[in-house]
Structure formats: structure tokens, C-alpha cells
N, C-alpha and C positions, 0 to 999 in steps of 0.2 A: 587625539586626532579623531577617534571614532565618536567621541561625545558630541562634537559639533557637526558631524556628517549629515544628520537629518535636516539641519538648517541651511544647507548649501543650495544655491540656485542651480537650475538644471545645467547651465553652462559650466559653472564651477564644479558641479558633480562630474560632468564628463571629463573635464581637465584633470580632476583628481584621480579618476579611473585610469585615464591614459597615463598619467604620471606613475601610478602604482604598477600598471602592466609594464612600463619601460623599466622600472626599478626591479621588478620580478624577473624580467628577461635578462637584465644585466647580472643579477645574482646567479641565475642559472647558467649563463654563458661563462661566468667567472669560476664556476666550479670545475672539478676534475672532469675530463671527457667521459670517464667511465660512469660517473654519477649523474651526468646531465639527464639522461633518459629517466632515471628514477625520480629526479627532482621534478621534471616536467609532469610525470604521472602523479606525483604527490600534490603539485599545485593544482592540477585539474580535478583530482579527487577532492581536495579541500574546497575548491570552488563549487563543485557539484553538491557537496555535503552542506555548505553554507546556504545555498539556494533552496535545497530541498527542505532543510530544517526551518528556514524563514518563510517559505510559501505555504507549508501545511497549515490548515486551519487548526485551531486549538478546540478540542471537544470539550463540552460543558461537563464539569466534574460531577455536578449534582443531577445531571439529566438521567431520567429512567431509561433502561434499555428497552429496545423495541420488543414487542411481544413475539414469541415464537409460535409459528403455526407449522406443524409437521406435515402439512398436506404435500408440499413440494418434495420434501425429503422422502415421503412415502412413495410418490410416484417414481422418484429416482431409484429407490431400493427395489421396487417391484420390477422395473425394467432391467436392473442390474441382476436381479435374482433370475429373471427369465432367461438372460443370456447365459448366466453361469450354470443354469440347470442343465444345459446341454453338455457341459464339460464335467461338472460334479454335481450330480442330482440333489442329494440331501441338503448341501449348503445353498444351492439355488432355490430350492423350495422354501427353506427356512427364511431366506432373504425376501422372497416373494410374500411369505406369510407376514413377516414384519412390515413390509411395504404396505400391505392391505390394512394392517393395524394402524399404521401411521396415517393412512389416507382417511380411514374412518374417524380417527381422533381429530385430525385436522378439519374434516367435514363437520364434526360436532362443534368444534370451537367456532368455526365460521357461522354455523347455523345459529348457535347460542348468542353470538355477538349481534347478529341481525334481529334476533328476537327481542333484544333489549331495547 
């Protein structure tokens, strides 16, 4: 049934979806009353999982990763260290120092890329 599904016309596809939904509803309604809620949750979870896995774009396996520029991380570490230095001084100051180092490193990377 699933092998010929992509070849269906839009009207036939809608009818097939309605038929499957009715069949699923009959199966859930035919189950024990204690299990109906669990079966409904299972059906919803399976549908969500099917759509999530089918919609996600496939990443290129051979694609090179994006280059890392620590400039943004350095700014974040600097401000995080500044806030933390009020609570625990030595750790905050070390984070600020690390942030400054990352900002300098990121600035050098950006400057060298522009120079090329």
C-alpha cells in the first residue's frame, strides 16, 4: 500500500487519508476503555514523528562545517563574567579575561579574512 502512495492523485490521496483515519478511529474505539487514551497518544506521537522525520532536510554528508569565529562567544563570556564578578569575583574576572581573549582572537580572524 505504501509503495503506490506517491502515485495517487490528490483526490485519491485525500480519500486514502480519510479511510486510514477512520480505520485508526475504529481500532482505538474497539480497544479496552482503559487503553484508549494511551492508544490515542501513541497515534498522535507516531504521526508527529512521521512528519518531523519526513520534513527535515537532509544535510550534505561531505559538506565542510562552517568556520568558527569566537568573537560572539567572547562577548558573551565577557558580559557573563562581568555579572558573575559581583557574586564571585575571581571566577567572574577569569571569565571576563577569557572573553577578552576570545574577542581578540575573533577580531584577528575577521581582520585576516578581510586582508586576504
